[in-house]
N, C-alpha and C positions, 0 to 999 in steps of 0.2 A: 400432790393431789387439792392441797386443801385450795393453792393459792387459785389454781386451776376454777374451781367452782367459784374460789370469790368471784373471781375473773368472770364468768356465766352468768352470776347475778347481778353487774355491775352492769351489763350491758344490757338488763332490761330496767335499769333505774332513768327517771329522768335527770340529761344534762347537767340540770343547773341544781344537783345534790352535792354537784361536787365542783373543787375548784382546780386551777392548774394545774396548783402541785401533787405529787402521787402522794403524797402525804394522806391527802382528802377521802383519795380511797375507803380508806382506812377510815372511815365516820362512825362516828356512833350509832347506834338503830335503839330503839327505842320498841320493847316488844313487846302485844300483847295475847296472850294465848289465853281460848277461851273456847271448853266443849258443853256440845246439849246432847240429850237424849240419853242410852246410858245403854255402854257396849255386852249388858249380857241379856242373850235373845229373850230371858224372862219380863226385862224390862217392859217399862209400857211405852214405848215410841218404835218404831219400825227401824230409826236409822240410826248411826253414831254420829255425830261429825266435828272435827277434831280441825281448829283451825285457826291462822296468827296474825296479824299484824304488824310488820316493820317497819316505826316513820325511821327518819333519821332524825334527829335530835334536837337542828338548827328550826322542823318543821312543828316541829311540835305546838309551841305557844302558838302557830297560825291556825292547825291543826283546830286545835283546844277552844278558839275562838270560833272557827266556823260550828263546831257542834253548839253551842254555850249560847251564839244568834237561832239554830232552831231548838232548843231548847224552848228560848224565850217566846219563842214564836208563838209554838204551841201552851204554854206554858206548864213545865214541866220542867222546871228548873231546879237543880237538886236531884231528880230523879234518874236510873238507869235507862238509857234506852235498848227494848227486846227486838231482835226482828221477827218475833214474835206479833207482838202488835201489830206490824206491817201490813204481814202478809195473812192473818187470821180475818174471819168474817166474822160483825158479830149482830147479833137476831136484832138488835135494836136500831140501830146503821139500817137496814134491810127494809124497815116496818115506815122510813121514813118517805114519801114519795121526791125524784131527783137529788135526794143523799149526793150524789156525787157535784154535783152542780151548785151547789151552795158555800157562799165564802163560811168562813173561818165561825163569826159571830153565831151567823146563822144553826150551823152545827149543830154547834156548842147548846144553843137555846132547845133545838126541840127534841135533844138527845133528854137534856133536863127536864 
């Protein structure tokens, strides 16, 4: 049963993550698991989400480098990225005409 589940997972992964060697099938994965909200109905959120992301260890440095590039672009090096920041509406931004069409430096200036 365990082996069948691994085969199912391997079919969904990109081919480049594996070599011709059958030993490569059992590559090491780095897994990040995080939760959002509260599972109790009395919490302050309406949803509880538990998600995980597994990356082959051989891809980790490349993925980390891509995330660092994004953080540098938006001047948030050393910070944790939260999806809520991306999804949330910000009152300050809604008060600036054509905010979405402004480039980054003008957006920053207008907010400050």
